C-alpha positions as CSV (number, residue, x, y, z in Angstrom):
1,M,-12.2,10.7,-5.6
2,W,-10.2,8.9,-8.2
3,D,-10.1,5.6,-10.1
4,L,-7.2,3.9,-11.8
5,G,-7.8,0.9,-14.0
6,P,-4.7,-0.4,-15.6
7,A,-5.0,-3.2,-18.2
8,V,-3.3,-6.5,-17.5
9,V,-1.4,-7.6,-20.7
10,L,0.1,-11.0,-21.4
11,G,2.1,-11.0,-24.5
12,D,0.2,-8.6,-26.8
13,E,-3.3,-9.5,-25.4
14,I,-5.3,-7.7,-22.8
15,V,-6.3,-10.5,-20.4
16,G,-7.8,-8.5,-17.5
17,Q,-7.9,-5.4,-15.5
18,Q,-6.9,-4.7,-11.9
19,S,-8.4,-1.4,-10.7
20,L,-7.8,0.9,-7.7
21,H,-10.4,3.2,-6.3
22,G,-9.7,6.0,-3.9
23,P,-13.1,7.7,-3.1
24,R,-12.0,8.3,0.6
25,F,-8.2,8.0,0.2
26,G,-7.5,11.7,0.9
27,H,-9.5,11.5,4.1
28,V,-8.8,8.1,5.6
29,G,-6.0,6.5,3.5
30,E,-8.2,3.7,2.2
31,I,-8.0,2.3,-1.3
32,S,-10.3,-0.4,-2.7
33,T,-9.5,-2.8,-5.5
34,G,-11.5,-4.6,-8.1
35,S,-10.6,-6.8,-11.0
36,W,-11.6,-9.1,-13.8
37,L,-9.6,-11.8,-15.5
38,G,-10.5,-13.6,-18.7
39,Q,-11.7,-17.1,-17.9
40,R,-9.1,-18.9,-20.0
41,F,-6.3,-17.1,-18.0
42,Q,-7.7,-18.0,-14.6
43,G,-5.9,-20.6,-12.5
44,R,-2.4,-19.6,-13.6
45,G,-1.5,-17.2,-10.8
46,I,-2.1,-14.1,-12.9
47,G,-4.9,-12.9,-10.6
48,R,-2.5,-13.1,-7.6
49,E,0.2,-11.2,-9.5
50,M,-2.3,-8.5,-10.5
51,R,-3.4,-8.0,-6.9
52,V,0.2,-8.0,-5.5
53,A,1.1,-5.3,-8.0
54,V,-1.7,-2.9,-7.1
55,V,-1.5,-3.6,-3.4
56,D,2.2,-2.9,-3.3
57,F,1.6,0.3,-5.4
58,A,-1.1,1.4,-2.9
59,F,1.1,0.9,0.1
60,S,4.6,1.6,-1.2
61,V,3.9,4.4,-3.7
62,L,0.7,6.1,-2.5
63,G,1.2,5.5,1.2
64,A,-2.2,3.9,1.8
65,R,-3.2,3.0,5.3
66,E,-5.4,0.1,4.2
67,V,-6.6,-1.7,1.1
68,V,-10.0,-3.3,0.9
69,S,-11.6,-5.6,-1.5
70,A,-14.8,-7.6,-1.9
71,A,-15.9,-10.7,-3.8
72,R,-19.1,-12.7,-4.1
73,V,-19.1,-15.4,-1.4
74,D,-19.2,-18.0,-4.2
75,N,-16.1,-16.6,-6.0
76,A,-13.6,-19.0,-4.5
77,A,-10.6,-17.9,-6.6
78,S,-10.9,-14.2,-5.7
79,N,-11.5,-14.9,-2.0
80,A,-8.5,-17.3,-2.0
81,V,-6.3,-14.5,-3.4
82,S,-7.4,-12.1,-0.7
83,R,-6.9,-14.7,2.1
84,G,-3.6,-15.8,0.6
85,L,-2.2,-12.3,0.5
86,G,-3.0,-11.7,4.2
87,Y,-6.3,-9.8,4.0
88,E,-8.6,-10.4,6.9
89,E,-12.3,-11.0,6.4
90,N,-14.1,-7.9,7.5
91,G,-17.8,-8.7,7.2
92,R,-20.4,-9.6,4.7
93,Y,-23.0,-7.6,2.9
94,L,-25.7,-8.0,0.2
95,D,-25.6,-6.2,-3.1
96,A,-27.6,-6.7,-6.3
97,P,-25.2,-6.0,-9.2
98,R,-27.6,-7.6,-11.7
99,G,-30.8,-7.0,-9.9
100,V,-30.7,-10.1,-7.8
101,P,-29.4,-10.0,-4.2
102,V,-26.0,-11.6,-3.8
103,E,-23.9,-12.0,-0.7
104,F,-20.3,-10.6,-0.7
105,L,-17.3,-11.0,1.6
106,H,-15.5,-7.8,2.5
107,W,-11.7,-8.1,3.0
108,R,-9.3,-5.7,4.6
109,L,-5.4,-5.5,4.5
110,T,-3.5,-3.0,6.7
111,R,-0.3,-1.4,5.7
112,S,1.6,-3.0,8.7
113,R,0.3,-6.5,7.7
114,W,1.4,-6.0,4.1
115,L,4.8,-4.9,5.1
116,E,5.2,-8.0,7.3
117,L,4.2,-10.3,4.4
118,R,5.2,-8.7,1.1
119,E,8.5,-10.6,0.7
120,R,6.6,-13.9,0.6
121,Y,5.0,-13.1,-2.7
122,G,8.0,-12.9,-5.0
123,V,6.5,-10.6,-7.5
124,P,8.9,-7.7,-8.0
125,V,6.9,-4.4,-8.4
126,T,8.8,-1.5,-10.1
127,V,7.0,1.8,-10.6
128,T,8.6,4.6,-12.6
129,G,7.4,8.0,-13.6
130,V,4.7,8.3,-11.0
131,S,6.1,11.0,-8.8
132,E,4.7,13.8,-11.0
133,C,1.2,12.3,-10.5
134,L,1.1,11.6,-6.8
135,E,-0.7,14.9,-6.0
136,M,-3.6,13.8,-8.2
137,F,-4.0,10.7,-6.0
138,G,-3.9,12.8,-2.8
139,A,-0.6,11.3,-1.9
140,P,2.4,13.2,-0.7
141,S,4.8,13.7,-3.5
142,A,8.1,11.9,-3.6
143,Q,9.8,15.2,-3.3
144,D,7.9,16.0,-0.1
145,A,8.8,12.6,1.3
146,A,12.5,13.0,0.4
147,T,12.5,16.5,1.9
148,D,10.9,15.3,5.1
149,D,13.5,12.6,5.5
150,V,16.4,15.1,4.8
151,D,14.8,17.5,7.3
152,R,14.7,14.8,10.0
153,K,18.3,13.8,9.5
154,L,19.5,17.4,9.5
155,R,17.5,18.0,12.7
156,A,19.2,15.0,14.4
157,L,22.6,16.2,13.2
158,Q,22.0,19.7,14.4
159,V,21.0,18.4,17.9
160,A,24.1,16.2,18.1
161,M,26.3,19.1,17.0
162,T,24.7,21.6,19.4
163,H,25.3,19.3,22.4
164,E,28.8,18.3,21.1
165,Y,27.8,14.6,21.0
166,P,29.2,12.2,18.5
167,T,26.7,11.7,15.7
168,G,26.8,7.9,15.9
169,D,24.1,6.2,13.9
170,I,21.7,8.9,12.6
171,E,18.8,6.5,12.4
172,D,19.2,5.7,16.1
173,M,19.2,9.4,16.9
174,L,16.1,10.0,14.8
175,A,14.3,7.2,16.6
176,E,15.2,8.8,20.0
177,I,13.9,12.2,18.8
178,E,10.7,10.8,17.5
179,R,10.0,8.8,20.7
180,G,10.4,12.1,22.5
181,R,13.4,11.1,24.5
182,G,15.1,14.4,24.6
183,D,17.9,15.4,22.3
184,G,18.4,12.2,20.4
185,A,22.0,11.5,21.5
186,A,21.4,8.0,22.8
187,G,23.0,7.3,26.2
188,N,24.3,10.9,26.7
189,E,23.0,13.4,29.1
190,P,23.3,17.2,28.4
């Protein structure tokens, strides 16, 4: 279980916080988000930018399978951000954060849906210096991911060389191998 709560800074002022929670991330690849934004900063697109940043971090850096969020039914701004970023409503529930029952909407965004839509949002997300920390999140390290990719390409090249086939496009060969269609040399029979 982990929590990450980066501050949102505008100029030299902390204006909010956009948090990520990974209580089940290592088991099911789910990350939940939560946030607050100072009232005088609302309505300026900052909340949307905050969410885009952590959602992209969750999927692109941590390799999350899905990101979930919830907001009070009467929190139109937060629900609009979720809906606008491609989340799908995933039920309702009651909670009592201040001792009084309140209805919440639960939202869910899958990795595939995010990858379809992410270019629409125009908020460039750049993350540096995180590779050393990935293991603490339960995510595969960048080195492991790079090694896996190199291993896949070497395997495809080895198959092509063993069967004396032209290497062609290595990505096409990899796709063939991963689909289980023999040796990966597209269009060639051994």
